[in-house]
PDB file of N, CA, C and O in Angstrom:
ATOM      1  N   UNK A   1      49.248 -48.736  13.357  1.00  0.00           N
ATOM      2  CA  UNK A   1      50.196 -48.112  12.496  1.00  0.00           C
ATOM      3  C   UNK A   1      49.567 -47.650  11.230  1.00  0.00           C
ATOM      4  O   UNK A   1      49.889 -46.588  10.698  1.00  0.00           O
ATOM      5  N   UNK A   2      48.576 -48.540  10.702  1.00  0.00           N
ATOM      6  CA  UNK A   2      47.885 -48.019   9.413  1.00  0.00           C
ATOM      7  C   UNK A   2      47.178 -46.721   9.682  1.00  0.00           C
ATOM      8  O   UNK A   2      47.206 -45.877   8.787  1.00  0.00           O
ATOM      9  N   UNK A   3      46.643 -46.494  10.635  1.00  0.00           N
ATOM     10  CA  UNK A   3      46.014 -45.252  10.772  1.00  0.00           C
ATOM     11  C   UNK A   3      46.875 -43.995  10.702  1.00  0.00           C
ATOM     12  O   UNK A   3      46.475 -42.952  10.186  1.00  0.00           O
ATOM     13  N   UNK A   4      48.079 -44.152  11.250  1.00  0.00           N
ATOM     14  CA  UNK A   4      48.985 -43.187  11.239  1.00  0.00           C
ATOM     15  C   UNK A   4      49.565 -42.989   9.948  1.00  0.00           C
ATOM     16  O   UNK A   4      49.922 -41.855   9.627  1.00  0.00           O
ATOM     17  N   UNK A   5      49.693 -43.893   9.222  1.00  0.00           N
ATOM     18  CA  UNK A   5      50.270 -43.962   7.836  1.00  0.00           C
ATOM     19  C   UNK A   5      49.168 -43.365   6.875  1.00  0.00           C
ATOM     20  O   UNK A   5      49.456 -42.663   5.905  1.00  0.00           O
ATOM     21  N   UNK A   6      47.924 -43.696   7.218  1.00  0.00           N
ATOM     22  CA  UNK A   6      46.779 -43.190   6.460  1.00  0.00           C
ATOM     23  C   UNK A   6      46.677 -41.706   6.695  1.00  0.00           C
ATOM     24  O   UNK A   6      46.462 -40.941   5.754  1.00  0.00           O
ATOM     25  N   UNK A   7      46.840 -41.253   8.029  1.00  0.00           N
ATOM     26  CA  UNK A   7      46.648 -39.761   8.256  1.00  0.00           C
ATOM     27  C   UNK A   7      47.847 -38.981   7.635  1.00  0.00           C
ATOM     28  O   UNK A   7      47.681 -37.837   7.211  1.00  0.00           O
ATOM     29  N   UNK A   8      49.068 -39.613   7.586  1.00  0.00           N
ATOM     30  CA  UNK A   8      50.276 -38.963   6.840  1.00  0.00           C
ATOM     31  C   UNK A   8      49.930 -38.824   5.377  1.00  0.00           C
ATOM     32  O   UNK A   8      50.193 -37.762   4.812  1.00  0.00           O
ATOM     33  N   UNK A   9      49.372 -39.799   4.733  1.00  0.00           N
ATOM     34  CA  UNK A   9      49.018 -39.753   3.398  1.00  0.00           C
ATOM     35  C   UNK A   9      47.951 -38.604   3.189  1.00  0.00           C
ATOM     36  O   UNK A   9      48.076 -37.781   2.282  1.00  0.00           O
ATOM     37  N   UNK A  10      46.942 -38.597   4.042  1.00  0.00           N
ATOM     38  CA  UNK A  10      45.936 -37.426   3.866  1.00  0.00           C
ATOM     39  C   UNK A  10      46.567 -35.993   4.085  1.00  0.00           C
ATOM     40  O   UNK A  10      46.121 -35.005   3.501  1.00  0.00           O
ATOM     41  N   UNK A  11      47.568 -35.945   4.909  1.00  0.00           N
ATOM     42  CA  UNK A  11      48.150 -34.696   5.154  1.00  0.00           C
ATOM     43  C   UNK A  11      48.840 -34.183   3.952  1.00  0.00           C
ATOM     44  O   UNK A  11      48.679 -33.048   3.504  1.00  0.00           O
ATOM     45  N   UNK A  12      49.715 -35.200   3.396  1.00  0.00           N
ATOM     46  CA  UNK A  12      50.323 -34.914   2.281  1.00  0.00           C
ATOM     47  C   UNK A  12      49.480 -34.585   0.914  1.00  0.00           C
ATOM     48  O   UNK A  12      49.922 -33.739   0.137  1.00  0.00           O
ATOM     49  N   UNK A  13      48.380 -35.204   0.669  1.00  0.00           N
ATOM     50  CA  UNK A  13      47.413 -34.909  -0.423  1.00  0.00           C
ATOM     51  C   UNK A  13      46.864 -33.595   0.043  1.00  0.00           C
ATOM     52  O   UNK A  13      46.998 -32.661  -0.748  1.00  0.00           O
ATOM     53  N   UNK A  14      46.293 -33.365   1.142  1.00  0.00           N
ATOM     54  CA  UNK A  14      45.711 -32.088   1.531  1.00  0.00           C
ATOM     55  C   UNK A  14      46.679 -30.770   1.295  1.00  0.00           C
ATOM     56  O   UNK A  14      46.295 -29.693   0.838  1.00  0.00           O
ATOM     57  N   UNK A  15      47.921 -31.076   1.680  1.00  0.00           N
ATOM     58  CA  UNK A  15      48.835 -30.086   1.369  1.00  0.00           C
ATOM     59  C   UNK A  15      49.045 -29.703  -0.158  1.00  0.00           C
ATOM     60  O   UNK A  15      49.094 -28.547  -0.579  1.00  0.00           O
ATOM     61  N   UNK A  16      49.167 -30.913  -0.958  1.00  0.00           N
ATOM     62  CA  UNK A  16      49.390 -30.747  -2.333  1.00  0.00           C
ATOM     63  C   UNK A  16      48.050 -30.055  -3.009  1.00  0.00           C
ATOM     64  O   UNK A  16      48.172 -29.262  -3.943  1.00  0.00           O
ATOM     65  N   UNK A  17      46.896 -30.378  -2.522  1.00  0.00           N
ATOM     66  CA  UNK A  17      45.715 -29.818  -3.005  1.00  0.00           C
ATOM     67  C   UNK A  17      45.639 -28.358  -2.676  1.00  0.00           C
ATOM     68  O   UNK A  17      45.229 -27.539  -3.498  1.00  0.00           O
ATOM     69  N   UNK A  18      46.018 -28.051  -1.525  1.00  0.00           N
ATOM     70  CA  UNK A  18      45.954 -26.520  -1.102  1.00  0.00           C
ATOM     71  C   UNK A  18      47.080 -25.646  -1.863  1.00  0.00           C
ATOM     72  O   UNK A  18      46.974 -24.430  -2.025  1.00  0.00           O
ATOM     73  N   UNK A  19      48.096 -26.366  -2.279  1.00  0.00           N
ATOM     74  CA  UNK A  19      49.187 -25.705  -2.911  1.00  0.00           C
ATOM     75  C   UNK A  19      48.996 -25.415  -4.486  1.00  0.00           C
ATOM     76  O   UNK A  19      49.685 -24.660  -5.171  1.00  0.00           O
ATOM     77  N   UNK A  20      47.966 -26.146  -4.869  1.00  0.00           N
ATOM     78  CA  UNK A  20      47.509 -25.820  -6.495  1.00  0.00           C
ATOM     79  C   UNK A  20      47.126 -24.267  -6.744  1.00  0.00           C
ATOM     80  O   UNK A  20      46.652 -23.531  -5.878  1.00  0.00           O
ATOM     81  N   UNK A  21      47.369 -23.957  -7.862  1.00  0.00           N
ATOM     82  CA  UNK A  21      46.717 -22.458  -8.346  1.00  0.00           C
ATOM     83  C   UNK A  21      45.145 -22.658  -8.059  1.00  0.00           C
ATOM     84  O   UNK A  21      44.467 -23.686  -8.099  1.00  0.00           O
ATOM     85  N   UNK A  22      44.818 -21.421  -7.778  1.00  0.00           N
ATOM     86  CA  UNK A  22      43.253 -21.347  -7.255  1.00  0.00           C
ATOM     87  C   UNK A  22      42.281 -21.933  -8.200  1.00  0.00           C
ATOM     88  O   UNK A  22      41.273 -22.487  -7.761  1.00  0.00           O
ATOM     89  N   UNK A  23      42.516 -21.848  -9.483  1.00  0.00           N
ATOM     90  CA  UNK A  23      41.469 -22.202 -10.401  1.00  0.00           C
ATOM     91  C   UNK A  23      41.313 -23.774 -10.362  1.00  0.00           C
ATOM     92  O   UNK A  23      40.242 -24.318 -10.633  1.00  0.00           O
ATOM     93  N   UNK A  24      42.490 -24.488  -9.994  1.00  0.00           N
ATOM     94  CA  UNK A  24      42.455 -25.833  -9.991  1.00  0.00           C
ATOM     95  C   UNK A  24      42.151 -26.280  -8.479  1.00  0.00           C
ATOM     96  O   UNK A  24      41.536 -27.326  -8.268  1.00  0.00           O
ATOM     97  N   UNK A  25      42.523 -25.595  -7.606  1.00  0.00           N
ATOM     98  CA  UNK A  25      42.200 -25.983  -6.179  1.00  0.00           C
ATOM     99  C   UNK A  25      40.742 -25.831  -5.994  1.00  0.00           C
ATOM    100  O   UNK A  25      40.132 -26.706  -5.380  1.00  0.00           O
ATOM    101  N   UNK A  26      40.098 -24.747  -6.492  1.00  0.00           N
ATOM    102  CA  UNK A  26      38.741 -24.543  -6.395  1.00  0.00           C
ATOM    103  C   UNK A  26      37.906 -25.612  -6.800  1.00  0.00           C
ATOM    104  O   UNK A  26      37.022 -26.065  -6.073  1.00  0.00           O
ATOM    105  N   UNK A  27      38.192 -26.085  -8.088  1.00  0.00           N
ATOM    106  CA  UNK A  27      37.392 -27.248  -8.769  1.00  0.00           C
ATOM    107  C   UNK A  27      37.723 -28.574  -7.895  1.00  0.00           C
ATOM    108  O   UNK A  27      36.769 -29.339  -7.752  1.00  0.00           O
ATOM    109  N   UNK A  28      38.729 -28.878  -7.402  1.00  0.00           N
ATOM    110  CA  UNK A  28      39.081 -30.090  -6.682  1.00  0.00           C
ATOM    111  C   UNK A  28      38.211 -29.972  -5.405  1.00  0.00           C
ATOM    112  O   UNK A  28      37.494 -30.901  -5.033  1.00  0.00           O
ATOM    113  N   UNK A  29      38.301 -28.844  -4.779  1.00  0.00           N
ATOM    114  CA  UNK A  29      37.641 -28.717  -3.451  1.00  0.00           C
ATOM    115  C   UNK A  29      36.025 -28.943  -3.722  1.00  0.00           C
ATOM    116  O   UNK A  29      35.376 -29.713  -3.015  1.00  0.00           O
ATOM    117  N   UNK A  30      35.534 -28.319  -4.636  1.00  0.00           N
ATOM    118  CA  UNK A  30      34.227 -28.431  -5.062  1.00  0.00           C
ATOM    119  C   UNK A  30      33.772 -29.873  -5.266  1.00  0.00           C
ATOM    120  O   UNK A  30      32.852 -30.396  -4.637  1.00  0.00           O
ATOM    121  N   UNK A  31      34.496 -30.451  -6.191  1.00  0.00           N
ATOM    122  CA  UNK A  31      33.926 -31.742  -6.750  1.00  0.00           C
ATOM    123  C   UNK A  31      34.350 -32.961  -5.808  1.00  0.00           C
ATOM    124  O   UNK A  31      33.578 -33.903  -5.629  1.00  0.00           O
ATOM    125  N   UNK A  32      35.593 -32.901  -5.224  1.00  0.00           N
ATOM    126  CA  UNK A  32      36.049 -34.050  -4.489  1.00  0.00           C
ATOM    127  C   UNK A  32      35.729 -33.830  -2.792  1.00  0.00           C
ATOM    128  O   UNK A  32      35.372 -34.738  -2.042  1.00  0.00           O
ATOM    129  N   UNK A  33      35.919 -32.604  -2.451  1.00  0.00           N
ATOM    130  CA  UNK A  33      35.672 -32.447  -1.009  1.00  0.00           C
ATOM    131  C   UNK A  33      34.249 -32.141  -0.535  1.00  0.00           C
ATOM    132  O   UNK A  33      33.784 -32.580   0.516  1.00  0.00           O
ATOM    133  N   UNK A  34      33.595 -31.350  -1.396  1.00  0.00           N
ATOM    134  CA  UNK A  34      32.226 -30.985  -1.362  1.00  0.00           C
ATOM    135  C   UNK A  34      31.228 -31.914  -1.891  1.00  0.00           C
ATOM    136  O   UNK A  34      30.045 -31.930  -1.553  1.00  0.00           O
ATOM    137  N   UNK A  35      31.801 -32.711  -2.770  1.00  0.00           N
ATOM    138  CA  UNK A  35      30.976 -33.641  -3.410  1.00  0.00           C
ATOM    139  C   UNK A  35      29.913 -33.137  -4.379  1.00  0.00           C
ATOM    140  O   UNK A  35      28.806 -33.667  -4.469  1.00  0.00           O
ATOM    141  N   UNK A  36      30.328 -32.026  -5.141  1.00  0.00           N
ATOM    142  CA  UNK A  36      29.393 -31.573  -6.110  1.00  0.00           C
ATOM    143  C   UNK A  36      29.515 -32.230  -7.261  1.00  0.00           C
ATOM    144  O   UNK A  36      30.556 -32.838  -7.509  1.00  0.00           O
ATOM    145  N   UNK A  37      28.522 -32.205  -8.085  1.00  0.00           N
ATOM    146  CA  UNK A  37      28.460 -32.561  -9.574  1.00  0.00           C
ATOM    147  C   UNK A  37      29.430 -31.505 -10.319  1.00  0.00           C
ATOM    148  O   UNK A  37      29.775 -30.419  -9.854  1.00  0.00           O
ATOM    149  N   UNK A  38      29.789 -32.029 -11.533  1.00  0.00           N
ATOM    150  CA  UNK A  38      30.325 -31.051 -12.518  1.00  0.00           C
ATOM    151  C   UNK A  38      29.464 -29.946 -12.708  1.00  0.00           C
ATOM    152  O   UNK A  38      29.976 -28.827 -12.718  1.00  0.00           O
ATOM    153  N   UNK A  39      28.192 -30.073 -12.866  1.00  0.00           N
ATOM    154  CA  UNK A  39      27.204 -28.933 -13.242  1.00  0.00           C
ATOM    155  C   UNK A  39      27.101 -28.036 -11.989  1.00  0.00           C
ATOM    156  O   UNK A  39      27.041 -26.812 -12.105  1.00  0.00           O
ATOM    157  N   UNK A  40      27.081 -28.662 -10.778  1.00  0.00           N
ATOM    158  CA  UNK A  40      26.918 -27.814  -9.486  1.00  0.00           C
ATOM    159  C   UNK A  40      28.231 -27.032  -9.345  1.00  0.00           C
ATOM    160  O   UNK A  40      28.141 -25.870  -8.949  1.00  0.00           O
ATOM    161  N   UNK A  41      29.528 -27.578  -9.646  1.00  0.00           N
ATOM    162  CA  UNK A  41      30.571 -26.797  -9.511  1.00  0.00           C
ATOM    163  C   UNK A  41      30.696 -25.781 -10.423  1.00  0.00           C
ATOM    164  O   UNK A  41      31.305 -24.746 -10.150  1.00  0.00           O
ATOM    165  N   UNK A  42      30.060 -26.029 -11.712  1.00  0.00           N
ATOM    166  CA  UNK A  42      30.139 -24.893 -12.680  1.00  0.00           C
ATOM    167  C   UNK A  42      29.416 -23.680 -12.385  1.00  0.00           C
ATOM    168  O   UNK A  42      29.836 -22.545 -12.608  1.00  0.00           O
ATOM    169  N   UNK A  43      28.249 -24.000 -11.844  1.00  0.00           N
ATOM    170  CA  UNK A  43      27.430 -22.879 -11.313  1.00  0.00           C
ATOM    171  C   UNK A  43      28.173 -22.106 -10.102  1.00  0.00           C
ATOM    172  O   UNK A  43      28.230 -20.876 -10.081  1.00  0.00           O
ATOM    173  N   UNK A  44      28.675 -22.831  -9.204  1.00  0.00           N
ATOM    174  CA  UNK A  44      29.190 -22.204  -8.006  1.00  0.00           C
ATOM    175  C   UNK A  44      30.399 -21.328  -8.499  1.00  0.00           C
ATOM    176  O   UNK A  44      30.594 -20.203  -8.038  1.00  0.00           O
ATOM    177  N   UNK A  45      31.165 -21.873  -9.416  1.00  0.00           N
ATOM    178  CA  UNK A  45      32.548 -21.265  -9.832  1.00  0.00           C
ATOM    179  C   UNK A  45      32.235 -20.193 -11.021  1.00  0.00           C
ATOM    180  O   UNK A  45      33.049 -19.323 -11.331  1.00  0.00           O
ATOM    181  N   UNK A  46      30.993 -20.349 -11.640  1.00  0.00           N
ATOM    182  CA  UNK A  46      30.537 -19.338 -12.749  1.00  0.00           C
ATOM    183  C   UNK A  46      31.438 -19.663 -13.836  1.00  0.00           C
ATOM    184  O   UNK A  46      32.084 -18.741 -14.334  1.00  0.00           O
ATOM    185  N   UNK A  47      31.567 -20.793 -14.257  1.00  0.00           N
ATOM    186  CA  UNK A  47      32.259 -21.288 -15.410  1.00  0.00           C
ATOM    187  C   UNK A  47      31.604 -22.390 -16.160  1.00  0.00           C
ATOM    188  O   UNK A  47      30.823 -23.116 -15.547  1.00  0.00           O
ATOM    189  N   UNK A  48      31.827 -22.584 -17.367  1.00  0.00           N
ATOM    190  CA  UNK A  48      31.203 -23.802 -18.086  1.00  0.00           C
ATOM    191  C   UNK A  48      31.613 -25.139 -17.546  1.00  0.00           C
ATOM    192  O   UNK A  48      32.659 -25.299 -16.918  1.00  0.00           O
ATOM    193  N   UNK A  49      30.749 -26.099 -17.811  1.00  0.00           N
ATOM    194  CA  UNK A  49      30.904 -27.357 -17.359  1.00  0.00           C
ATOM    195  C   UNK A  49      32.297 -27.899 -17.999  1.00  0.00           C
ATOM    196  O   UNK A  49      33.094 -28.505 -17.283  1.00  0.00           O
ATOM    197  N   UNK A  50      32.530 -27.687 -19.207  1.00  0.00           N
ATOM    198  CA  UNK A  50      33.781 -28.082 -19.817  1.00  0.00           C
ATOM    199  C   UNK A  50      34.987 -27.510 -19.289  1.00  0.00           C
ATOM    200  O   UNK A  50      36.059 -28.115 -19.312  1.00  0.00           O
ATOM    201  N   UNK A  51      34.836 -26.355 -18.813  1.00  0.00           N
ATOM    202  CA  UNK A  51      35.969 -25.738 -17.998  1.00  0.00           C
ATOM    203  C   UNK A  51      36.212 -26.354 -16.600  1.00  0.00           C
ATOM    204  O   UNK A  51      37.353 -26.366 -16.139  1.00  0.00           O
ATOM    205  N   UNK A  52      35.314 -26.792 -16.013  1.00  0.00           N
ATOM    206  CA  UNK A  52      35.382 -27.636 -14.701  1.00  0.00           C
ATOM    207  C   UNK A  52      36.136 -28.838 -15.178  1.00  0.00           C
ATOM    208  O   UNK A  52      37.235 -29.089 -14.684  1.00  0.00           O
ATOM    209  N   UNK A  53      35.617 -29.595 -16.103  1.00  0.00           N
ATOM    210  CA  UNK A  53      36.184 -30.874 -16.482  1.00  0.00           C
ATOM    211  C   UNK A  53      37.689 -30.729 -16.911  1.00  0.00           C
ATOM    212  O   UNK A  53      38.520 -31.586 -16.608  1.00  0.00           O
ATOM    213  N   UNK A  54      37.989 -29.635 -17.612  1.00  0.00           N
ATOM    214  CA  UNK A  54      39.433 -29.598 -18.138  1.00  0.00           C
ATOM    215  C   UNK A  54      40.213 -29.074 -16.907  1.00  0.00           C
ATOM    216  O   UNK A  54      41.380 -29.458 -16.835  1.00  0.00           O
ATOM    217  N   UNK A  55      39.755 -28.257 -15.922  1.00  0.00           N
ATOM    218  CA  UNK A  55      40.592 -27.912 -14.868  1.00  0.00           C
ATOM    219  C   UNK A  55      40.723 -29.080 -13.862  1.00  0.00           C
ATOM    220  O   UNK A  55      41.742 -29.127 -13.174  1.00  0.00           O
ATOM    221  N   UNK A  56      39.815 -29.977 -13.734  1.00  0.00           N
ATOM    222  CA  UNK A  56      39.938 -31.159 -12.936  1.00  0.00           C
ATOM    223  C   UNK A  56      41.032 -32.074 -13.474  1.00  0.00           C
ATOM    224  O   UNK A  56      41.906 -32.576 -12.767  1.00  0.00           O
ATOM    225  N   UNK A  57      40.904 -32.249 -14.813  1.00  0.00           N
ATOM    226  CA  UNK A  57      41.924 -33.036 -15.507  1.00  0.00           C
ATOM    227  C   UNK A  57      43.426 -32.414 -15.176  1.00  0.00           C
ATOM    228  O   UNK A  57      44.366 -33.118 -14.805  1.00  0.00           O
ATOM    229  N   UNK A  58      43.487 -31.179 -15.343  1.00  0.00           N
ATOM    230  CA  UNK A  58      44.778 -30.532 -15.233  1.00  0.00           C
ATOM    231  C   UNK A  58      45.207 -30.727 -13.614  1.00  0.00           C
ATOM    232  O   UNK A  58      46.328 -31.113 -13.282  1.00  0.00           O
ATOM    233  N   UNK A  59      44.247 -30.433 -12.764  1.00  0.00           N
ATOM    234  CA  UNK A  59      44.598 -30.506 -11.377  1.00  0.00           C
ATOM    235  C   UNK A  59      44.977 -32.074 -11.127  1.00  0.00           C
ATOM    236  O   UNK A  59      45.968 -32.265 -10.423  1.00  0.00           O
ATOM    237  N   UNK A  60      44.443 -32.954 -11.520  1.00  0.00           N
ATOM    238  CA  UNK A  60      44.754 -34.235 -11.369  1.00  0.00           C
ATOM    239  C   UNK A  60      46.165 -34.666 -11.864  1.00  0.00           C
ATOM    240  O   UNK A  60      46.852 -35.465 -11.227  1.00  0.00           O
ATOM    241  N   UNK A  61      46.575 -34.077 -13.072  1.00  0.00           N
ATOM    242  CA  UNK A  61      47.872 -34.114 -13.545  1.00  0.00           C
ATOM    243  C   UNK A  61      48.921 -33.481 -12.655  1.00  0.00           C
ATOM    244  O   UNK A  61      49.990 -34.043 -12.417  1.00  0.00           O
ATOM    245  N   UNK A  62      48.586 -32.297 -12.170  1.00  0.00           N
ATOM    246  CA  UNK A  62      49.471 -31.567 -11.314  1.00  0.00           C
ATOM    247  C   UNK A  62      49.724 -32.265  -9.962  1.00  0.00           C
ATOM    248  O   UNK A  62      50.838 -32.312  -9.442  1.00  0.00           O
ATOM    249  N   UNK A  63      48.622 -32.795  -9.440  1.00  0.00           N
ATOM    250  CA  UNK A  63      48.772 -33.580  -8.107  1.00  0.00           C
ATOM    251  C   UNK A  63      49.377 -34.935  -8.424  1.00  0.00           C
ATOM    252  O   UNK A  63      50.081 -35.406  -7.532  1.00  0.00           O
ATOM    253  N   UNK A  64      49.244 -35.580  -9.433  1.00  0.00           N
ATOM    254  CA  UNK A  64      50.075 -36.810  -9.641  1.00  0.00           C
ATOM    255  C   UNK A  64      51.505 -36.446  -9.709  1.00  0.00           C
ATOM    256  O   UNK A  64      52.296 -37.122  -9.050  1.00  0.00           O
ATOM    257  N   UNK A  65      51.970 -35.379 -10.484  1.00  0.00           N
ATOM    258  CA  UNK A  65      53.303 -35.094 -10.562  1.00  0.00           C
ATOM    259  C   UNK A  65      53.975 -34.568  -9.038  1.00  0.00           C
ATOM    260  O   UNK A  65      55.152 -34.683  -8.695  1.00  0.00           O
ATOM    261  N   UNK A  66      52.927 -34.005  -8.309  1.00  0.00           N
ATOM    262  CA  UNK A  66      53.505 -33.442  -6.904  1.00  0.00           C
ATOM    263  C   UNK A  66      53.544 -34.615  -6.018  1.00  0.00           C
ATOM    264  O   UNK A  66      54.370 -34.657  -5.106  1.00  0.00           O
ATOM    265  N   UNK A  67      52.630 -35.661  -6.243  1.00  0.00           N
ATOM    266  CA  UNK A  67      52.646 -36.712  -5.165  1.00  0.00           C
ATOM    267  C   UNK A  67      53.505 -37.885  -5.517  1.00  0.00           C
ATOM    268  O   UNK A  67      53.858 -38.663  -4.631  1.00  0.00           O
ATOM    269  N   UNK A  68      53.863 -38.055  -6.770  1.00  0.00           N
ATOM    270  CA  UNK A  68      54.724 -39.206  -7.226  1.00  0.00           C
ATOM    271  C   UNK A  68      55.967 -39.410  -6.307  1.00  0.00           C
ATOM    272  O   UNK A  68      56.761 -38.500  -6.072  1.00  0.00           O
ATOM    273  N   UNK A  69      56.082 -40.756  -5.772  1.00  0.00           N
ATOM    274  CA  UNK A  69      56.969 -41.004  -4.777  1.00  0.00           C
ATOM    275  C   UNK A  69      56.825 -40.592  -3.459  1.00  0.00           C
ATOM    276  O   UNK A  69      57.609 -40.991  -2.598  1.00  0.00           O
ATOM    277  N   UNK A  70      55.807 -39.754  -3.180  1.00  0.00           N
ATOM    278  CA  UNK A  70      55.579 -39.237  -1.877  1.00  0.00           C
ATOM    279  C   UNK A  70      54.403 -40.003  -0.971  1.00  0.00           C
ATOM    280  O   UNK A  70      54.283 -39.832   0.242  1.00  0.00           O
ATOM    281  N   UNK A  71      53.631 -40.803  -1.705  1.00  0.00           N
ATOM    282  CA  UNK A  71      52.619 -41.590  -1.077  1.00  0.00           C
ATOM    283  C   UNK A  71      52.548 -42.965  -1.799  1.00  0.00           C
ATOM    284  O   UNK A  71      52.959 -43.112  -2.950  1.00  0.00           O
ATOM    285  N   UNK A  72      52.054 -43.868  -1.125  1.00  0.00           N
ATOM    286  CA  UNK A  72      51.945 -45.241  -1.501  1.00  0.00           C
ATOM    287  C   UNK A  72      51.333 -45.355  -2.819  1.00  0.00           C
ATOM    288  O   UNK A  72      50.537 -44.509  -3.224  1.00  0.00           O
ATOM    289  N   UNK A  73      51.714 -46.481  -3.573  1.00  0.00           N
ATOM    290  CA  UNK A  73      51.217 -46.761  -4.794  1.00  0.00           C
ATOM    291  C   UNK A  73      49.746 -47.056  -4.902  1.00  0.00           C
ATOM    292  O   UNK A  73      49.227 -47.100  -6.017  1.00  0.00           O
ATOM    293  N   UNK A  74      49.071 -47.254  -3.852  1.00  0.00           N
ATOM    294  CA  UNK A  74      47.623 -47.421  -3.698  1.00  0.00           C
ATOM    295  C   UNK A  74      46.782 -46.300  -4.228  1.00  0.00           C
ATOM    296  O   UNK A  74      45.589 -46.507  -4.455  1.00  0.00           O
ATOM    297  N   UNK A  75      47.362 -45.041  -4.457  1.00  0.00           N
ATOM    298  CA  UNK A  75      46.488 -44.087  -5.112  1.00  0.00           C
ATOM    299  C   UNK A  75      46.395 -44.302  -6.399  1.00  0.00           C
ATOM    300  O   UNK A  75      45.689 -43.574  -7.097  1.00  0.00           O
TER     301      UNK A  75
END
């Protein structure tokens, strides 16, 4: 049962990430899914490191709002 619940949670999170505006989705995918550093993501996305940090922060805020009440409190 736990693996089914875990997969459901992963699907919900994946859908939320993919629904983000491109500039936020791109940094989330680079840093969290591709495990890039802030510096590496900045190079790939051709933006300043500070821009990557601020976009990650805004992306996390948007994801938190989108996911509240949809996934367990363990996040």
